[in-house]
C-alpha positions, 0 to 999 in steps of 0.5 A: 429354174433351169435346164441342165445337160451333160456328156461324161466319156471315160473312153475318149477325148470329147474336149472339142465336141462342142456341137453336141453338147450345144445341141443338147443344151439348146433343147431345153432353152425354154427352162432357161431362156435368160442364159447359158453356160458350159464347161468342158475337159478331156472327159466331160461336157456339161451344160446349163440353161438358166431362168434367173431367179436369185442372185443375176450375177453370182449364180452363173453355171456351170459353177466350178471349184478348182483345186488350186494344188491338183488342178482338179475341178469340181463342177456343179450343173443344177436346177432348182431352188434351195429354201434353207441356202441362207442357214447353210451358208452360215453353218459353211462359213462357220467351217471355213468356207468362203463365198463369192455370191449369195446364190444357192448355187454356190451353197450346193457346191460348197456343201458338197465339198464339205459333205460329199454325198451326205450334203443331201441330208442338209437340203430342203428344197426342189432340186436335181443336179449333177457334180462331175468330180475330177478329183475322184473321177466321179459323176454325182446325180441327185434329185429332190426328195419327192422328185419335183424337178427332173432328172433323166440319164443313160449309160452307154458303155463308158459314156454317161448322159444326163439331163433335164428332160428326155429331149436332152438325151435324145439330142445325143447321137448315142441315144435312139428313141426305141420303145421296147416292151416294157416302155410301150406297156408304161405309155398304154397302160399307166397313162401319163403316171410313170414307174419311178425311175423308168425313162420310157425309152430303152436303156433310159432311166429317171433318178427317182425322188429321194435318190442319188447315183454315183458314177465312178471310173474304175478298172476290171480285172483285166485293167479295162476301164469300166463305169460303176454305178452306185445307187443309193436311197437317201429319203423315204417315208418312215412310219411311226405313232402320231402322239400329238393331240388334236390341237397341237396337230393343227398348230404344227401343220399351220406352222410348217405350212407357213414356214414352207411358204415363207421359204418359197417366197424368196425371189429377185423376180416377180412372183404371182400365185394360182388360185382356183378357189378351192381349199389348197390354193386359197389357203396359200394365197391368204398366207402369201397376201399377208406376206405381201401386205407387209411389204406394201405390196399386192399379190397377183392371182390367177385362175382359168375358166372357159368361154360360156362356162357359166351357161355350159356347166352341169355338176357331176360327181367329180366337178360339183361346182364352178371355181370361178365364183369361189376364186373371185370371193377369196381374192376379194377377201385376201385383197389380191389383184385377180386375173381370169384366163378365159379359154376357148375350145379353138384355142385348145385345139390349136394347142393340143400337142403342146403338153406332149412336147413339154413332156417328151410323152403323150399326156392327159388332154385338155387338162394339160393343154389349159394348164399350159395356156394358163401358165403361158398367161401367167408369165407375162406377169411374173417368173415365179408362181406358188401352187397348191399342188399335191395337197390331196395326195399328202392329206389323202383328200380323195374322200371318195377312195379313202372311205370306200371299202371297194377301193380300199380293197382294190389290189391295183393302182386306183386311178386305173379306174379313170378315164386316161387308163382306158386306151387298152380297150382299143388296142389291136388284139394281137398287140394287146395279147403280146404286151399282157397288160394285167401281167405288167400292172400286177408286176408293178403293183406287188413291186410298189406295195412291197416298199410300204412302211406299215406301222405295227399295231394298226388296224386292218382298216388303218393299213389300207388306208396307209397303203392307199396314201403310199400309192398317192404319194409315191406313184401319183405325186410324180406324175402331178409334179412332172406335169406341173414342172414340164408345162410351167417350164415350156414357158420358162415359168417356175412353179412352186409347191409348198405342200410338198415340203418335206417337213410337212409331208413327213408329219401328215404321212403318220397322221391316221386318215380319221384325223385327216378327215376330222369334222367328217370332211376331206382334209378337216385337219388342214381346214382347221389349220386354216381357220380364220384365213379364209371366208368360212364358206370358202374354207368348208368348200367341198372338193371340186375337180380341175375344170374341164371344158363342157362346150361340145365344139371341143369334142367335135373338134377332137373327132375331127382331128381323129377322123383325119389321122384314121383317114391317113393310111401313114399314120403310125398309130395304125400299127397299134390301135384299132382305129376303125373301132374308134370310128364306129364307137366314138366319131360316128356316134359323136351326136348321140354321146351325152357325157363324153368326158372319157371319149374326149380323154381318149381321143385326146391321148390317141391324137397325142400318141399319134403325134408323138410317135410321128414327130419323135421317130419313135422305133417300135421293138417289142 
């Protein structure tokens, strides 16, 4: 993967502004530690940071096509992987195109030259790119179907800025970290989940998954140069009756998943895999290890656990058992070279702010810190990894919600009932009143459900289940993918997600929930598709949540960090939160709180939030 940056200015000559684009590009050096590249003209400065995965020499960026007759250039800066680039290349060659490399980058550029914006309908992959077309005085920004790769932008008069992460835009003097009412509501009330398109900071946006924008230079009626922005949706979920029988459905899912995985195993650098011992990662590992064996290679797999977890672990509704024994079992069954990354409380505390710095936003606590540390260790053995992310959302794997009338009838985002949405309980009363949490969330929720493509003829129960599925795919998956991208790329490490394949998502979307949960178990249809690839007990292991540290030293460490913030009168968090209540409700009672999961998540978030306000020099304007 890579990092991209760009500055288009149709109001002045910026051809010599190399220092600014260099600063913007360097802000994402972690995304592309292997190489950098720049292209400039009178009205454009475009940058690229490269993590080399395919074609080290031929894939250099920005990649440029220059019209020999007019001298006008078409310039591409791109982050991602195009999984069907070989097939597309053959098609383009048959149309008369010639290639100088075997990289997917050149295929994207040539596809644009052939089909313009319609090229997106030919792509299968994960991507975020910008194409500056001097021939037409346009900037084309596009993002993959589900939004796996990030792309932020802002418009300042006749200036357009874009980049892979918020820090790219914040590196430009025209962008200030202003947090208005809407931005503050986003970070406080949604937790780490964001509304698609929202860039949090005032006047900053994100290209949503499945969409593109064409900015064009034009003139108004007075002849003044203005910038026109044309926003388009090129992909969305479409509902249709599922007509395949059970056996056909199982075989179709098996084929789609296997094809997706094989495409995503293509790499010129070492590839490894995550293995928790859960259904999703285990299934992918089994399929991938079979492919590795064909080449007489052994797949390296990785799991994460905590010091003394076997002793400290207590089963709960969310986490019914430990991952590590299952990861070992699947590894032995698939003959992988397995590595267990063991983390301790102090290690998590020492790295508590790294996820915030990766995402440019406060995050979801030790879950994200542990993932970041896992990726950092995996990077020592490979550059690319396979992950089972998004299977739960695509296959409706949250059985406790899809089979529960309470959640099916819930007129809001279901995840608002879990821990990371509780920050509002400790806001100052005047702040909470001014922000109006209920109004914000209801408006957001109603906007979201307006777009649900219900299927005519479905029962009331099926409509409710389709709605819940839509919420998870269109709102929760972007958070999961955003987290995976930032935490991996902070270490220059690419993580691929085969379950997010466009064709697989489209097919499973139209499966009724009772088909997805066949055999009276969550993701029953996926278990049938993976039958024979895993030991029977691993195949039917019930869903268990992501590991959370049970060592109370972590909770006590959070309390100590929070106490230092409370004692610091200059800490910016005092402007928004009732820190005295945090002291009385949690820190003063820390020895008496038995199940402290919610308290840990809250303190984690508040500590990150305070550091974010301070390190990013956030300007509050609400």
